[in-house]
Each structure stands twice: as structure tokens, then as C-alpha cells.
C-alpha positions in Angstrom: -54.8 158.7 -102.2 -56.4 156.4 -104.7 -56.2 157.3 -108.4 -57.0 155.8 -111.8 -54.6 155.6 -114.7 -56.4 155.1 -118.0 -55.0 154.1 -121.4 -57.5 154.2 -124.2 -57.2 152.6 -127.6 -58.4 154.7 -130.5 -59.3 152.9 -133.7 -60.1 154.9 -136.9 -62.7 153.3 -139.0 -65.5 154.0 -141.5 -68.8 152.2 -141.1 -71.6 151.5 -143.5 -74.8 149.9 -142.3 -77.0 147.7 -144.4 -80.7 148.9 -144.0 -82.4 146.5 -143.9 -79.9 143.7 -143.1 -79.1 141.6 -146.1 -79.9 137.9 -146.2 -76.8 136.1 -147.6 -77.6 133.6 -150.3 -76.1 130.2 -150.7 -74.1 129.8 -153.9 -72.1 127.0 -155.5 -68.4 126.9 -155.5 -68.5 127.6 -159.3 -70.4 130.9 -158.6 -68.0 132.1 -155.9 -66.3 135.4 -156.4 -63.9 137.3 -154.2 -63.9 140.7 -156.0 -65.3 142.4 -152.9 -65.4 141.6 -149.2 -69.1 141.0 -149.5 -68.6 138.5 -152.4 -65.9 136.8 -150.3 -68.2 136.6 -147.3 -71.0 134.9 -149.5 -68.4 132.4 -150.8 -67.2 131.7 -147.2 -70.7 131.3 -145.7 -71.9 129.2 -148.7 -68.9 126.8 -148.4 -69.5 126.4 -144.7 -73.3 125.9 -145.1 -72.9 123.3 -147.8 -70.0 121.5 -146.2 -67.7 122.1 -149.1 -64.2 121.9 -147.5 -62.2 122.7 -150.6 -64.3 125.8 -151.4 -64.0 126.9 -147.7 -60.2 126.5 -147.8 -60.0 128.7 -150.9 -61.7 131.5 -148.8 -58.8 131.7 -146.3 -55.5 133.5 -146.4 -52.3 131.4 -146.3 -52.1 131.4 -142.5 -55.7 130.3 -142.2 -55.2 127.5 -144.7 -52.1 126.3 -142.8 -53.9 126.4 -139.5 -56.9 124.5 -140.8 -54.8 121.9 -142.6 -52.5 121.3 -139.7 -55.4 120.1 -137.5 -55.8 116.8 -139.3 -54.2 114.5 -141.9 -57.7 113.9 -143.2 -59.0 117.4 -143.2 -62.4 116.8 -144.7 -63.4 114.2 -142.2 -61.5 114.3 -138.9 -60.6 118.0 -138.7 -62.3 119.2 -135.5 -62.3 122.9 -136.6 -63.9 122.0 -139.9 -66.6 119.9 -138.3 -67.3 122.8 -135.9 -67.6 125.3 -138.8 -70.0 123.1 -140.6 -72.2 122.6 -137.5 -72.0 126.3 -136.7 -73.4 127.4 -140.0 -75.5 124.3 -140.9 -77.9 125.9 -143.3 -78.7 128.7 -140.9 -79.9 132.0 -142.4 -77.2 134.6 -142.1 -77.7 138.4 -142.4 -75.1 141.0 -143.2 -75.4 144.0 -140.8 -72.6 146.4 -141.6 -69.2 147.0 -143.2 -66.3 148.4 -141.2 -63.3 149.7 -143.1 -60.0 150.0 -141.3 -56.4 150.3 -142.5 -55.8 147.1 -144.6 -58.9 145.2 -143.5 -62.7 145.1 -143.9 -64.9 143.7 -141.1 -68.3 142.5 -142.1 -70.6 142.0 -139.1 -73.2 139.2 -139.5 -75.8 137.5 -137.4 -77.9 134.5 -137.7 -81.4 135.5 -138.5 -83.0 133.2 -135.9 -85.2 133.9 -132.8 -82.1 133.3 -130.6 -79.7 135.5 -132.6 -77.1 137.1 -130.4 -74.5 139.8 -130.8 -73.0 140.5 -134.2 -70.2 138.2 -135.4 -67.2 139.9 -137.1 -65.8 138.4 -140.3 -62.4 139.9 -141.2 -61.2 140.1 -144.8 -58.0 141.4 -146.4 -57.0 142.0 -150.0 -54.4 139.5 -151.2 -53.1 139.1 -154.7 -56.3 140.5 -156.3 -58.9 138.9 -154.1 -60.5 139.2 -150.7 -59.7 136.4 -148.2 -60.9 135.7 -144.7 -58.1 136.3 -142.2 -57.4 135.9 -138.5 -54.5 138.4 -138.5 -56.4 140.6 -136.1 -56.8 137.7 -133.7 -58.7 134.4 -133.9 -62.0 136.0 -132.9 -60.3 136.9 -129.6 -58.4 140.1 -130.3 -59.1 142.9 -127.8 -60.4 145.2 -130.5 -62.8 142.7 -131.9 -64.1 141.4 -128.6 -65.0 144.9 -127.3 -65.7 146.7 -130.6 -69.3 147.2 -131.5 -70.2 149.8 -134.1 -73.0 151.2 -132.0 -70.6 152.2 -129.2 -68.5 155.3 -129.2 -65.9 153.4 -127.2 -65.2 151.3 -124.3 -62.8 151.4 -121.3 -61.5 148.1 -120.0 -60.4 148.0 -116.4 -57.4 145.9 -115.8 -54.7 145.5 -113.1 -51.0 145.2 -113.8 -49.9 141.7 -114.4 -46.6 140.0 -115.4 -45.9 140.6 -119.1 -45.1 136.9 -119.5 -48.8 136.2 -119.0 -49.9 138.7 -121.7 -49.2 136.8 -124.9 -51.1 136.9 -128.2 -54.2 139.0 -127.8 -52.7 140.6 -124.7 -50.1 142.5 -126.8 -52.0 145.7 -126.6 -52.3 145.5 -122.8 -48.5 145.0 -122.7 -48.1 148.3 -124.6 -50.6 150.0 -122.4 -49.2 148.7 -119.2 -45.7 149.9 -120.2 -47.1 153.4 -120.1 -48.2 153.1 -116.5 -44.8 152.9 -114.7 -43.3 155.6 -117.0 -46.2 158.1 -116.8 -48.3 157.5 -113.7 -46.9 160.5 -111.9 -47.2 162.8 -114.9 -50.7 162.2 -116.1 -53.9 160.4 -115.2 -55.1 159.5 -118.7 -53.5 158.6 -122.1 -54.9 157.9 -125.5 -53.1 155.5 -127.7 -53.8 155.9 -131.4 -53.6 152.8 -133.6 -53.6 153.3 -137.3 
């Protein structure tokens, strides 16, 4: 007999949609504010668009700053991540689509307002010492939640096969937890819901 054992991840969130989408302005570093996630996003995008490394670094949490600075002794010039960020934004028009509030984080979905614009790009912010900062704590754009999460979907089921836990590091931590349920519960139930708060 062939059966399917399913573990679902349930994320509680509140979403607000910008109708119409908001074109993000480019501001100077002196105008930058981080009082709200939206202000922090404008500062982040502006710094990237204008190639202002110091202003960009100020938009990141401590872990993000350390990761950025560790890539090069001459961060403004030789840092490959910074060069990629500048090229990625390069004065492109960016639109704010929606705001997703979760426990401890705000996700602002954006897209480039170009004829070839693709799926929304999540920008994650957290409140640190009185200001909103960009963070990769939920995963460096590769966390399972962010890669499969789209506000227009009610949910998504990811089909996986059991694999050695040693191969599931980093973003695979949720699959480790889900896989742990399978040997323990496969004979008791066919489906489980894991609630993450």
C-alpha cells in the first residue's frame, strides 16, 4: 500500500497591500530615516541605487554588516556582494507591493517596475534599538518560508523524500523538524500541521 505523509508549516501573518503599488523615491543619505520599515526600505534602496556603501551598511543589522564587511578588506571597491547589489539596483525603478507583518519581522515585497519584472522580492526588516534594519535572520533570501511564500497563495505543500539530516543544514532546519515527525508518527496519522509563531 502506498501512502503520503504530509507535514504543513503554518505561518500567522497580517498583510496590507499597496493599491496601487508605490514607486520608491531615491533620497540622499542625509534624508534617510528608519522610523518605519517603509522608511528603512527607501533608505536601503536609495543607498544601493546611488552606490553609497556607507549608507547601505547603516541599513543592515549587525550580522548583515559583519557578513558584508568580511567579504573584502576594501569593501567599497572589491567587495563582490556590494558590487552585485549596486548592479542589481542600478537606478532601476522599484515598486512597493505589500507589507507582511509576522512575529518580530516585517516583510516588504517589492518589484522592479520594468517590462521584464518578475516575482516579488521580499525585503525583511526587524526593529533594533529604536530603528528598523534589514536582516537576513529568516535566511539569506533562501529560507523555506520566503522561497515558497507568496501573499496571493493560501499555502503550499512541498513534496520531499527523507534524506540524511547531515545534508539538511541552514535553510533545511524546518525540513529536519518535519522529517523527525515521520518515523515517530507515520503509523498514527497521515497528515500533521506544524504551527510556527
